[in-house]
MIDOKOL-881057 format. One record per residue: x, y, z negated of N, C-alpha, C, O in turn. Coordinates in pm, 1 decimal. Layout:
BEGIN
n_px n_py n_pz ca_px ca_py ca_pz c_px c_py c_pz o_px o_py o_pz
X Y Z X Y Z X Y Z X Y Z
...
END
This chain:
BEGIN
n_px n_py n_pz ca_px ca_py ca_pz c_px c_py c_pz o_px o_py o_pz
3119.9 7597.3 -13453.9 3109.2 7452.0 -13454.4 2963.5 7411.4 -13443.3 2875.3 7474.8 -13501.2
2939.3 7305.3 -13368.5 2804.4 7251.8 -13354.8 2766.1 7177.2 -13481.9 2848.5 7106.1 -13539.4
2641.2 7193.0 -13526.3 2593.6 7125.2 -13646.7 2603.5 6973.8 -13630.4 2580.6 6920.5 -13521.9
2637.0 6906.7 -13737.1 2646.0 6760.8 -13738.9 2618.8 6712.3 -13880.3 2633.6 6787.2 -13976.9
2579.3 6587.1 -13891.2 2558.5 6524.0 -14021.0 2662.2 6414.7 -14036.8 2685.1 6336.0 -13944.9
2725.3 6409.9 -14153.9 2828.3 6311.5 -14182.2 2784.3 6223.8 -14298.8 2715.7 6269.9 -14390.1
2824.0 6098.3 -14295.0 2801.5 6007.2 -14406.3 2933.0 5987.5 -14479.7 3040.3 5989.5 -14419.4
2923.0 5968.3 -14610.9 3042.9 5944.9 -14691.5 3004.7 5862.3 -14813.1 2887.1 5851.1 -14847.6
3104.2 5805.4 -14876.9 3081.7 5730.2 -15000.4 3109.2 5821.4 -15118.8 3213.4 5886.7 -15124.0
3016.1 5826.4 -15214.3 3041.2 5905.4 -15334.4 3126.7 5824.5 -15431.6 3168.0 5713.0 -15399.7
3152.9 5878.8 -15548.0 3243.1 5811.9 -15643.2 3185.3 5680.2 -15695.2 3259.1 5598.2 -15749.9
3054.4 5658.8 -15679.0 2991.8 5532.6 -15720.0 2981.1 5432.8 -15605.1 2925.3 5324.3 -15621.7
3035.0 5469.5 -15487.6 3029.5 5380.8 -15372.7 2898.3 5385.3 -15296.9 2874.0 5300.2 -15211.4
2813.2 5482.3 -15326.2 2685.2 5497.3 -15257.7 2702.2 5583.7 -15133.5 2777.1 5681.4 -15135.3
2632.2 5547.7 -15024.8 2638.3 5625.3 -14901.9 2554.8 5752.2 -14919.6 2436.7 5745.8 -14953.8
2616.4 5865.2 -14896.2 2551.4 5996.5 -14903.4 2571.8 6066.1 -14770.0 2651.1 6021.0 -14687.4
2500.4 6175.7 -14749.0 2520.9 6254.4 -14628.4 2544.2 6399.8 -14664.9 2502.0 6447.7 -14770.1
2612.6 6468.3 -14574.9 2633.6 6611.5 -14584.9 2631.1 6665.6 -14442.6 2637.3 6588.9 -14346.5
2622.3 6794.6 -14429.4 2620.1 6854.6 -14296.5 2744.0 6939.1 -14275.8 2811.9 6977.1 -14371.1
2772.2 6967.6 -14151.3 2885.0 7054.6 -14120.0 2864.5 7190.9 -14185.0 2959.8 7251.7 -14233.7
2741.1 7238.6 -14185.9 2711.2 7366.5 -14250.8 2747.8 7363.5 -14398.6 2805.3 7459.1 -14450.7
2714.2 7252.7 -14466.9 2748.2 7239.9 -14609.0 2899.1 7247.4 -14631.2 2945.7 7302.0 -14731.2
2974.3 7192.0 -14537.2 3120.1 7188.1 -14551.1 3187.3 7319.5 -14514.7 3295.3 7349.4 -14565.6
3124.6 7399.8 -14426.3 3196.3 7515.0 -14371.6 3133.6 7652.2 -14395.1 3206.0 7751.6 -14400.9
3002.8 7660.7 -14408.6 2941.7 7794.0 -14418.6 2988.1 7870.0 -14541.8 2976.7 7822.0 -14654.6
3040.7 7989.5 -14517.8 3090.8 8072.8 -14625.2 3219.2 8021.7 -14686.9 3259.5 8067.3 -14793.9
3283.6 7927.6 -14620.5 3404.4 7864.5 -14674.2 3514.1 7861.7 -14569.5 3489.3 7877.1 -14449.9
3634.6 7841.8 -14616.9 3747.9 7809.3 -14530.3 3764.1 7658.2 -14542.8 3783.6 7606.6 -14652.9
3755.9 7587.0 -14429.7 3756.5 7440.8 -14433.3 3859.7 7384.6 -14336.9 3877.9 7436.3 -14226.7
3926.7 7278.8 -14379.0 4014.8 7202.2 -14292.6 3948.5 7067.1 -14270.8 3921.4 6993.5 -14365.7
3922.7 7035.8 -14143.5 3868.7 6905.4 -14106.3 3974.4 6835.6 -14023.3 4031.6 6895.6 -13932.3
4001.1 6709.7 -14053.7 4095.9 6634.5 -13972.2 4037.9 6497.7 -13943.5 3957.8 6445.3 -14020.7
4079.3 6440.3 -13831.5 4020.6 6313.4 -13789.2 4126.6 6206.9 -13771.7 4242.2 6234.6 -13739.7
4083.0 6084.1 -13793.8 4169.1 5967.3 -13774.9 4097.1 5868.5 -13684.1 3975.3 5853.9 -13694.6
4169.8 5799.7 -13594.3 4107.4 5700.3 -13507.2 4058.9 5577.0 -13582.9 3961.8 5513.6 -13541.6
4123.9 5543.1 -13691.0 4085.5 5425.7 -13768.6 4116.0 5447.0 -13915.0 4225.9 5489.3 -13950.7
4019.2 5417.8 -13999.7 4033.5 5447.2 -14141.7 4151.1 5375.9 -14207.4 4217.5 5433.6 -14293.4
4177.5 5253.3 -14168.8 4284.0 5178.7 -14235.2 4395.3 5136.2 -14141.3 4467.1 5040.3 -14169.6
4410.5 5206.0 -14030.4 4521.3 5175.4 -13940.9 4650.0 5222.6 -14006.9 4646.8 5317.5 -14085.2
4762.0 5159.7 -13977.8 4886.4 5194.7 -14046.5 4923.3 5343.0 -14037.6 4956.5 5403.8 -14139.4
4918.2 5401.3 -13919.5 4957.3 5541.9 -13906.3 4862.2 5631.7 -13984.4 4905.9 5723.3 -14054.0
4733.9 5605.8 -13973.1 4635.0 5690.0 -14040.6 4647.1 5680.5 -14192.6 4650.5 5782.6 -14261.3
4653.5 5559.1 -14244.5 4652.6 5542.5 -14389.8 4788.9 5563.7 -14455.1 4795.8 5592.2 -14574.7
4898.1 5550.2 -14378.3 5031.0 5566.0 -14437.3 5094.0 5701.5 -14410.4 5184.9 5742.1 -14482.7
5047.1 5773.9 -14306.2 5108.8 5901.3 -14271.5 5009.5 6016.7 -14267.0 5028.6 6117.9 -14334.5
4903.3 6001.9 -14187.7 4813.3 6112.9 -14160.5 4736.2 6157.6 -14285.3 4745.7 6273.5 -14325.6
4660.6 6067.0 -14345.8 4582.7 6102.0 -14464.6 4673.6 6144.0 -14580.4 4646.6 6246.5 -14643.1
4780.4 6069.3 -14611.5 4868.0 6112.9 -14720.6 4928.8 6251.7 -14697.6 4954.2 6324.9 -14793.3
4952.1 6287.7 -14571.4 5005.3 6420.9 -14542.5 4911.1 6530.2 -14588.4 4955.0 6631.6 -14642.6
4782.5 6510.6 -14567.2 4685.0 6610.3 -14612.5 4669.1 6608.7 -14764.1 4648.3 6713.1 -14826.0
4678.8 6491.1 -14823.2 4672.8 6481.9 -14969.5 4791.5 6557.3 -15029.2 4775.0 6635.5 -15122.7
4911.5 6533.5 -14974.8 5031.5 6600.0 -15024.9 5025.7 6751.7 -15007.9 5075.7 6825.6 -15092.6
4965.3 6797.7 -14899.5 4959.1 6941.8 -14870.4 4833.5 7008.1 -14926.1 4814.5 7128.2 -14906.5
4747.9 6933.6 -14994.6 4620.8 6989.7 -15040.7 4639.6 7108.8 -15134.6 4563.4 7205.2 -15127.1
4737.5 7104.0 -15220.7 4763.6 7216.7 -15310.8 4801.4 7342.4 -15233.8 4754.6 7452.0 -15264.7
4886.9 7325.3 -15132.7 4927.3 7438.6 -15049.3 4808.4 7494.4 -14972.2 4793.1 7615.9 -14960.2
4724.2 7405.5 -14919.9 4606.7 7450.1 -14845.5 4510.8 7526.2 -14936.9 4458.1 7630.9 -14899.3
4488.8 7473.1 -15056.4 4399.7 7541.7 -15151.4 4457.3 7676.6 -15192.2 4382.4 7772.4 -15211.6
4590.0 7685.5 -15205.6 4655.0 7813.0 -15239.3 4634.9 7916.8 -15129.2 4642.3 8037.0 -15154.7
4609.3 7870.3 -15006.8 4583.8 7961.2 -14894.4 4435.1 7988.9 -14876.8 4393.4 8046.7 -14776.4
4354.8 7947.0 -14975.4 4213.2 7978.0 -14972.6 4123.2 7872.9 -14912.1 4004.9 7899.0 -14890.1
4176.1 7753.6 -14884.3 4093.9 7647.4 -14826.4 4004.1 7589.2 -14936.1 4051.7 7545.2 -15040.7
3873.2 7590.1 -14909.5 3774.8 7539.0 -15004.4 3744.9 7391.1 -14983.1 3720.9 7317.7 -15079.0
3746.4 7347.4 -14857.0 3706.2 7211.9 -14821.0 3813.6 7144.9 -14737.4 3863.2 7203.6 -14641.2
3850.1 7022.6 -14773.1 3938.2 6939.1 -14691.7 3862.3 6809.5 -14668.6 3831.4 6737.7 -14763.7
3831.7 6778.7 -14541.5 3750.5 6660.5 -14512.0 3812.3 6579.5 -14399.6 3858.1 6634.9 -14299.6
3813.4 6448.5 -14416.7 3862.0 6355.2 -14316.3 3742.8 6296.5 -14242.0 3646.0 6251.5 -14303.2
3751.1 6297.4 -14108.8 3644.7 6244.3 -14024.7 3696.8 6121.1 -13952.1 3805.9 6121.9 -13895.0
3616.5 6015.2 -13955.5 3652.2 5893.5 -13884.2 3526.8 5833.2 -13822.7 3418.7 5839.5 -13881.1
3541.9 5775.3 -13705.5 3434.3 5701.3 -13641.5 3475.5 5555.0 -13650.7 3568.4 5511.5 -13582.7
3407.4 5481.0 -13733.4 3445.2 5342.4 -13758.0 3322.9 5254.2 -13764.4 3209.9 5301.9 -13754.4
3345.8 5125.9 -13781.1 3234.5 5033.3 -13791.9 3170.8 5041.3 -13930.7 3230.4 5092.3 -14025.5
3050.4 4990.4 -13939.8 2973.9 4999.7 -14063.8 3039.9 4924.7 -14179.6 3019.8 4960.9 -14295.5
3117.7 4822.0 -14150.3 3182.5 4747.2 -14257.6 3291.9 4828.2 -14325.7 3321.0 4808.4 -14443.7
3351.8 4919.1 -14250.7 3458.0 5001.2 -14308.0 3402.1 5128.9 -14368.1 3437.6 5165.2 -14480.2
3316.4 5196.6 -14296.2 3268.9 5327.0 -14338.7 3130.3 5324.8 -14403.5 3089.0 5423.7 -14464.1
3059.1 5214.0 -14391.4 2919.8 5200.0 -14434.0 2828.6 5296.8 -14359.6 2712.5 5314.2 -14396.8
2880.4 5359.4 -14255.3 2801.3 5445.2 -14167.2 2883.2 5464.4 -14041.4 3006.2 5466.5 -14046.2
2816.3 5478.3 -13930.6 2889.0 5497.7 -13805.6 2820.1 5607.9 -13728.0 2705.8 5591.3 -13685.2
2887.4 5720.2 -13709.2 2826.5 5831.8 -13638.2 2935.0 5909.5 -13567.3 3019.2 5972.6 -13631.3
2933.4 5905.2 -13436.5 3031.4 5977.8 -13357.4 2975.2 6103.3 -13294.1 3035.5 6157.8 -13201.6
2861.3 6150.5 -13341.6 2796.3 6267.0 -13281.2 2888.0 6388.9 -13280.0 2904.0 6453.7 -13176.6
2947.5 6419.9 -13393.0 3034.8 6536.8 -13401.8 3158.0 6518.5 -13313.7 3198.5 6610.9 -13243.2
3216.6 6401.3 -13317.7 3335.0 6371.3 -13236.7 3305.1 6392.1 -13088.7 3385.4 6451.6 -13016.9
3191.2 6344.0 -13043.3 3151.8 6363.2 -12903.8 3123.7 6510.2 -12874.2 3160.2 6560.7 -12768.0
3059.2 6578.3 -12967.7 3022.4 6718.5 -12946.0 3144.4 6807.9 -12924.9 3138.0 6905.0 -12849.5
3255.3 6775.7 -12991.0 3375.0 6859.5 -12973.0 3472.7 6799.3 -12871.9 3582.3 6851.9 -12852.2
3432.6 6688.5 -12807.6 3508.5 6632.2 -12696.1 3639.2 6565.4 -12731.1 3735.9 6576.9 -12655.8
3645.1 6495.6 -12843.6 3770.6 6431.8 -12884.0 3757.2 6279.8 -12899.9 3826.3 6218.9 -12981.5
3666.4 6218.7 -12819.9 3650.9 6074.0 -12827.1 3775.6 6003.7 -12775.6 3848.2 6055.5 -12690.7
3798.0 5885.9 -12828.7 3906.9 5798.8 -12786.5 3844.4 5661.9 -12763.9 3808.2 5593.7 -12859.7
3831.5 5621.2 -12638.2 3764.8 5495.1 -12606.6 3865.7 5380.7 -12610.2 3950.9 5368.4 -12522.3
3854.6 5298.5 -12711.9 3942.5 5182.6 -12729.3 3866.5 5052.4 -12706.6 3906.3 4947.6 -12757.4
3757.3 5058.6 -12630.5 3673.9 4940.8 -12605.5 3747.6 4831.6 -12530.3 3723.3 4713.2 -12553.8
3838.0 4869.6 -12439.7 3907.9 4771.0 -12357.3 4033.6 4716.0 -12422.7 4100.9 4630.5 -12365.2
4065.6 4763.2 -12540.2 4184.6 4713.3 -12608.3 4159.7 4568.7 -12652.2 4044.7 4526.0 -12662.0
4265.7 4494.1 -12678.4 4249.2 4352.3 -12712.6 4153.8 4325.8 -12828.9 4085.1 4223.6 -12829.4
4148.3 4413.9 -12925.7 4060.2 4388.9 -13039.7 3926.4 4459.9 -13027.0 3844.7 4450.7 -13118.6
3900.4 4530.3 -12917.1 3771.2 4593.6 -12891.6 3725.5 4688.2 -13000.7 3622.4 4664.9 -13063.7
3800.3 4794.2 -13023.7 3770.8 4886.9 -13132.4 3658.2 4984.9 -13101.4 3612.8 5055.1 -13191.8
3612.0 4992.0 -12977.9 3502.8 5082.8 -12943.3 3548.7 5227.3 -12933.0 3667.3 5255.1 -12915.6
3454.3 5317.5 -12943.8 3484.3 5460.5 -12932.2 3520.2 5514.5 -13069.8 3445.0 5498.8 -13166.0
3634.5 5577.4 -13077.3 3686.0 5635.6 -13201.6 3710.1 5783.9 -13181.1 3661.8 5841.8 -13083.8
3783.2 5845.0 -13270.2 3820.2 5985.3 -13259.3 3970.2 5996.8 -13238.3 4048.4 5920.3 -13294.7
4009.1 6093.5 -13156.4 4151.9 6125.2 -13147.4 4191.9 6194.5 -13276.5 4106.8 6247.2 -13348.1
4322.1 6194.7 -13306.6 4370.3 6265.3 -13424.3 4369.0 6415.7 -13395.9 4416.3 6461.2 -13291.8
4314.8 6490.2 -13489.6 4317.9 6635.7 -13479.8 4304.7 6694.5 -13619.3 4268.4 6625.6 -13714.6
4334.3 6820.3 -13629.0 4307.6 6897.0 -13750.7 4256.0 7032.3 -13705.1 4305.9 7090.4 -13608.7
4155.6 7081.5 -13775.7 4105.8 7213.2 -13742.4 4082.2 7292.3 -13869.0 4052.7 7237.0 -13974.9
4095.6 7422.7 -13855.8 4067.3 7516.0 -13963.8 3945.3 7594.9 -13921.3 3944.7 7657.2 -13815.2
3842.0 7592.4 -14003.8 3720.6 7668.7 -13974.8 3695.7 7765.5 -14089.5 3710.7 7730.7 -14206.6
3657.9 7886.2 -14053.9 3618.4 7984.7 -14153.4 3474.6 8022.1 -14126.0 3441.5 8073.4 -14019.0
3389.1 7995.9 -14223.7 3246.2 8024.3 -14211.8 3187.9 7963.1 -14084.9 3107.1 8025.6 -14016.2
3229.9 7839.4 -14054.3 3176.8 7765.9 -13940.4 3236.6 7800.5 -13805.8 3190.9 7749.5 -13703.6
3338.7 7886.9 -13802.9 3403.0 7926.2 -13677.5 3545.2 7870.3 -13675.2 3622.2 7891.2 -13769.0
3579.5 7799.0 -13567.1 3712.6 7740.1 -13555.8 3816.2 7849.9 -13535.5 3806.1 7930.1 -13442.6
3915.7 7852.4 -13623.5 4025.1 7949.7 -13615.2 4153.4 7886.7 -13563.8 4236.9 7955.4 -13505.1
4169.9 7756.7 -13585.3 4290.4 7685.7 -13544.4 4251.7 7542.2 -13513.3 4177.3 7480.3 -13589.3
4301.8 7488.1 -13401.1 4271.1 7350.4 -13362.4 4397.8 7285.7 -13309.7 4452.6 7328.9 -13208.3
4444.5 7182.2 -13378.2 4561.4 7105.2 -13335.3 4515.2 6966.1 -13295.9 4464.5 6891.0 -13379.2
4532.6 6931.5 -13168.7 4492.6 6801.8 -13116.1 4616.9 6722.2 -13081.9 4703.8 6770.2 -13009.1
4625.8 6600.1 -13134.3 4740.2 6514.9 -13105.1 4732.5 6469.0 -12959.8 4628.5 6421.8 -12913.9
4840.9 6483.0 -12890.0 4849.4 6437.2 -12751.6 4910.6 6298.3 -12749.3 4999.0 6267.4 -12829.2
4863.8 6215.3 -12658.3 4919.8 6080.7 -12646.2 4888.9 5997.6 -12768.6 4791.2 6023.6 -12838.9
4971.3 5898.3 -12794.4 4947.1 5809.2 -12906.5 5042.8 5827.7 -13022.1 5034.2 5756.0 -13121.8
5134.2 5923.2 -13010.1 5235.0 5941.3 -13115.2 5180.8 6029.2 -13227.0 5116.8 6131.2 -13201.0
5206.2 5989.9 -13351.0 5163.7 6068.4 -13465.8 5250.3 6192.1 -13477.9 5373.1 6183.1 -13478.3
5186.4 6307.4 -13487.8 5257.8 6432.4 -13512.3 5182.3 6505.7 -13621.4 5060.9 6523.6 -13611.9
5252.0 6547.6 -13723.5 5189.4 6620.6 -13832.6 5241.8 6762.1 -13828.6 5360.1 6786.5 -13852.5
5153.5 6855.3 -13798.4 5193.6 6994.6 -13790.8 5121.3 7074.0 -13896.8 5004.8 7048.3 -13926.8
5189.8 7169.3 -13952.7 5126.1 7262.5 -14042.7 5140.8 7400.5 -13983.1 5223.1 7422.7 -13894.4
5062.5 7491.1 -14031.1 5065.4 7626.5 -13980.6 5074.3 7721.7 -14098.2 5032.0 7688.7 -14209.0
5127.7 7836.8 -14074.9 5135.9 7936.8 -14181.2 5003.5 8009.5 -14198.7 4991.2 8096.7 -14284.7
4903.6 7973.6 -14117.1 4771.9 8038.1 -14124.8 4704.8 8006.8 -14255.7 4593.1 8052.3 -14280.3
END
């Protein structure tokens, strides 16, 4: 995986940063992406699916579970699509009626020590939640 820096909110609501290396080096990590942080499919199906399966993932040795979203500053308090562009999963919604700009397609990946072992990319616009025995 190409190095990237991510912004996130800590438990006090402060914007912090971390790097892809911090999330994956020497670890088994699951990273998944959503096109919009509070869109119905993302917030009602996609994110809850990973929350529900987090115990199973940890039982399989997963150290890190992280959600990636490219959103506006009002929602995320940071906007950075560098990683999304680097792995080629941009979703350009600029021409849509509400002008959402460039987002991320839905995907989930499993990385071990910074190396991608499994990559599931959602095709089309339909939500599909897949798990693997890996």
